[in-house]
C-alpha positions in Angstrom: -11.7 -7.5 -14.3 -12.2 -6.6 -10.7 -13.9 -7.8 -7.6 -16.1 -5.3 -5.8 -16.5 -6.0 -2.1 -19.1 -3.7 -0.5 -19.9 -4.0 3.2 -20.7 -2.0 6.3 -17.6 -0.3 7.6 -16.9 0.4 11.3 -15.2 3.8 11.7 -13.6 4.5 15.1 -13.4 8.3 15.2 -14.4 11.4 17.0 -18.0 12.7 16.5 -17.0 15.7 14.4 -15.1 13.3 12.0 -18.2 11.2 11.5 -20.3 14.3 10.7 -17.8 15.6 8.2 -17.5 12.2 6.5 -21.3 12.0 6.2 -21.5 15.6 5.0 -19.0 14.9 2.2 -21.0 12.0 1.0 -19.3 9.3 -1.1 -19.5 8.0 -4.6 -20.9 4.4 -5.0 -18.5 1.6 -5.7 -18.6 0.9 -9.4 -21.4 -1.6 -10.0 -19.8 -3.2 -13.1 -16.8 -4.5 -11.0 -18.4 -7.9 -10.4 -16.0 -10.4 -12.0 -13.5 -11.8 -9.6 -9.9 -11.1 -10.7 -8.3 -13.2 -8.1 -8.5 -16.4 -6.1 -7.2 -17.1 -2.6 -4.7 -19.9 -1.9 -2.4 -21.1 0.8 1.2 -19.8 0.4 3.9 -21.9 2.1 5.5 -19.9 4.9 3.2 -16.9 4.2 -0.3 -17.9 5.2 -2.9 -17.0 2.5 -2.3 -15.2 -0.7 -4.2 -13.8 -3.7 -3.6 -15.1 -7.2 -4.7 -13.6 -10.6 -7.3 -15.7 -12.4 -6.5 -14.2 -15.8 -3.8 -12.1 -17.5 -4.1 -8.5 -16.2 -2.7 -5.6 -18.2 -0.9 -2.7 -16.3 -3.4 -0.5 -14.4 -6.1 -3.1 -14.3 -8.3 -2.6 -11.2 -8.3 -5.9 -9.5 -10.1 -5.3 -6.2 -12.3 -2.6 -4.7 -13.1 -3.3 -1.0 -14.7 -1.4 1.9 -12.7 -2.2 5.0 -13.9 -4.0 8.1 -13.0 -1.0 10.2 -10.9 2.2 10.2 -9.2 3.7 13.2 -6.5 6.3 14.0 -3.0 5.0 14.1 -2.5 6.6 17.5 -5.2 5.9 20.1 -5.5 8.1 23.3 -5.1 6.1 26.6 -6.3 7.2 30.0 -3.7 6.3 32.7 -5.0 3.4 34.8 -7.8 2.3 32.6 -8.2 -1.4 31.8 -6.2 -2.6 28.9 -5.8 -5.8 26.9 -2.8 -7.2 25.0 -0.2 -4.6 24.0 -1.8 -2.1 26.3 -4.8 -1.4 24.1 -7.8 0.0 26.1 -10.5 -2.7 26.4 -13.3 -0.1 26.3 -12.3 0.6 22.7 -11.6 -3.0 21.5 -14.8 -4.3 23.2 -16.9 -1.6 21.7 -15.5 -2.0 18.2 -15.9 -5.8 18.3 -19.5 -5.6 19.6 -20.3 -3.1 16.8 -18.8 -5.4 14.2 -21.3 -8.2 14.8 -20.7 -11.9 14.3 -19.8 -11.9 10.6 -17.3 -9.0 10.5 -15.8 -10.2 13.8 -15.2 -13.7 12.4 -13.6 -12.1 9.3 -11.4 -9.9 11.4 -10.1 -12.7 13.7 -9.5 -15.0 10.7 -6.7 -12.7 9.6 -3.1 -13.4 10.6 -1.7 -12.0 13.8 2.1 -11.7 13.8 2.3 -10.0 17.1 1.2 -12.8 19.4 -0.5 -16.2 19.8 -3.1 -14.7 22.2 -6.7 -15.6 21.2 -8.8 -12.7 20.1 -5.8 -10.3 20.3 -7.5 -7.2 18.8 -4.5 -4.9 18.8 -2.1 -7.5 17.4 -4.5 -8.4 14.6 -5.2 -4.7 13.8 -1.5 -3.8 13.6 -0.6 -6.8 11.5 -3.3 -6.1 8.9 -3.6 -2.3 8.8 -3.3 -0.6 5.4 -2.9 3.2 5.2 -5.9 5.5 4.8 -4.3 8.8 5.6 -6.1 11.8 7.1 -9.9 11.7 7.4 -12.0 14.9 7.2 -12.0 16.7 10.6 -9.1 14.9 12.2 -5.6 15.7 11.0 -4.0 12.3 11.9 -3.2 9.2 10.0 -5.6 6.3 10.0 -5.4 2.7 9.0 -7.9 0.2 7.7 -8.3 -3.5 8.1 -9.7 -5.4 5.1 -11.1 -8.9 4.9 -9.5 -9.6 1.6 -6.9 -7.0 0.8 -5.1 -7.4 4.1 -4.2 -10.9 3.0 -2.1 -9.7 0.0 1.5 -10.6 0.6 4.6 -8.4 0.4 7.3 -8.0 -2.2 10.1 -5.5 -2.5 9.3 -5.5 -6.3 5.5 -5.7 -6.1 3.3 -6.3 -9.1 0.3 -4.4 -7.7 -0.3 -1.2 -5.8 -2.7 -0.2 -3.1 -4.4 3.1 -2.6 -7.2 4.5 -0.5 -10.1 6.0 -2.6 -11.5 8.6 -0.3 -14.4 9.5 -2.7 -15.7 5.9 -2.6 -14.5 5.2 0.9 -12.8 2.0 -0.2 -9.4 0.5 -0.8 -8.3 -0.3 -4.3 -5.7 -2.7 -5.8 -4.4 -2.2 -9.3 -1.9 -4.0 -11.4 1.4 -2.0 -11.3 2.7 -4.0 -14.3 1.3 -6.8 -16.5 0.4 -9.8 -14.3 0.1 -13.3 -15.7 -2.7 -15.7 -14.9 -1.8 -17.7 -11.8 0.8 -15.1 -10.6 0.5 -14.1 -6.9 -0.6 -10.5 -6.3 1.9 -8.6 -4.2 2.1 -5.1 -2.7 4.7 -3.5 -0.5 4.6 -3.1 3.3 7.5 -0.7 3.4 9.4 1.7 1.3 10.8 -0.3 -1.7 13.4 2.4 -2.2 15.2 1.7 1.1 18.3 -0.5 1.0 17.9 -4.3 1.3 19.1 -4.2 4.9 16.7 -1.4 5.8 13.8 -3.2 4.2 14.6 -6.4 6.0 14.9 -4.6 9.3 11.6 -2.9 9.0 9.7 -6.0 7.9 11.2 -8.1 10.7 10.4 -5.4 13.3 6.8 -4.7 12.2 5.7 -8.0 10.7 8.1 -10.6 12.1 9.2 -12.2 8.8 12.3 -12.2 6.6 11.5 -11.3 3.1 12.6 -13.8 0.4 11.3 -12.0 -2.6 13.3 -11.9 -5.8 14.8 -8.5 -5.0 16.0 -9.8 -1.6 17.4 -13.1 -2.9 19.9 -11.5 -5.3 23.6 -12.5 -4.8 25.5 -10.6 -2.2 27.9 -9.1 -4.8 24.9 -7.5 -6.6 23.2 -6.0 -3.5 25.3 -2.8 -3.4 24.4 -2.0 -7.0 20.7 -2.7 -6.3 20.8 -0.4 -3.2 22.5 2.3 -5.3 19.8 2.1 -8.0 17.0 2.4 -5.4 18.8 5.3 -3.7 18.8 7.1 -7.1 15.0 6.5 -7.4 14.5 7.7 -3.8 16.2 10.9 -4.7 13.9 11.3 -7.6 10.9 10.8 -5.4 12.0 12.9 -2.5 13.3 16.0 -4.3 10.7 16.9 -6.8 12.3 20.3 -7.2 15.1 18.5 -9.1 12.7 18.2 -12.1 12.4 22.0 -12.4 16.2 22.4 -12.0 16.9 19.8 -14.8 14.2 21.3 -17.0 15.5 24.9 -16.4 19.1 23.9 -17.1 18.0 22.3 -20.4 16.0 25.3 -21.5 18.7 27.9 -20.6 22.0 26.2 -21.5 22.5 26.1 -25.2 25.4 23.8 -24.9 23.2 20.9 -23.7 22.0 18.6 -26.4 18.4 18.6 -27.6 17.7 15.2 -26.0 19.4 16.0 -22.7 16.2 15.9 -20.6 14.9 12.9 -22.4 18.1 11.0 -21.7 18.0 12.0 -18.0 14.5 10.6 -17.5 15.0 7.6 -19.7 17.9 6.7 -17.4 15.5 6.9 -14.4 13.1 4.7 -16.2 15.8 2.2 -17.1 16.8 2.1 -13.4 13.2 1.3 -12.4 13.1 -1.5 -14.9 16.4 -2.9 -13.6 14.9 -3.1 -10.1 11.6 -4.5 -11.4 9.7 -1.5 -9.9 6.5 0.1 -11.1 6.0 2.8 -8.5 3.2 5.1 -9.7 4.8 8.2 -8.3 8.1 7.8 -10.1 6.4 6.9 -13.4 4.1 10.0 -13.0 7.1 12.2 -12.5 9.0 10.8 -15.4 6.0 11.1 -17.7 5.4 14.7 -16.6 8.9 15.7 -17.3 8.9 14.1 -20.7 5.6 15.7 -21.5 7.0 19.1 -20.7 9.9 18.4 -23.1 7.6 17.5 -26.0 5.2 20.5 -25.4 8.1 23.0 -24.9 
């Protein structure tokens, strides 16, 4: 149950990057992903949003989409050259927009711009809607991609979907991070969900000019400290992978530890994730890996 959106993609890059991308080749987008798993609706106070058109089990692929364009997150600027809004060189923006053509250009400027009200503000629209791509072959710098559809997915600090860049197919992918009910809005995260509430609010306000009112941010004041502590625990799990080997080593060498020691450790992590309504793939992968090691010991 996914929607495959194939199109020509503009890649703003150095020549050697282009050659290496083409040399790698890319797998085709899956042809059987033809049924739309979402519909687009207006969301009060949040522009457009995507909503599930059917019940979606966890891990359901909902959208595969090639971006409108990809560019490095940091663009070199020559001192004194002509620039547009936010100091972006017009030679770059004009060239990209001309290459897009009328259709892609219309799709691009139909997206929200939280940076300004300036008509045809290329840099503002790009920065508002970029989703991470990571490093491309031949250029060791982070890139971002703007999508006609996926860039419209709204944020939640307890998202029900996850985004990833599929380098082999050169497309973005949205999957259900947990079961999603028909009619439920699809959400991803624009920031680290493991930061404290105040940190998340500060990042979202600075980068996207909105105050998050998701369920995780609306919890009563007296519960926020506990929520922040749970997310900090999960951040520790994610940031210090070496902990897993230490826990596993302690369990295998210390005869005083109970047989279910490692199981209880990771079940506690899983419980913490559920309490925060989180379905982060990285944390679940680490938990599953640790439990698998226990059972195959």
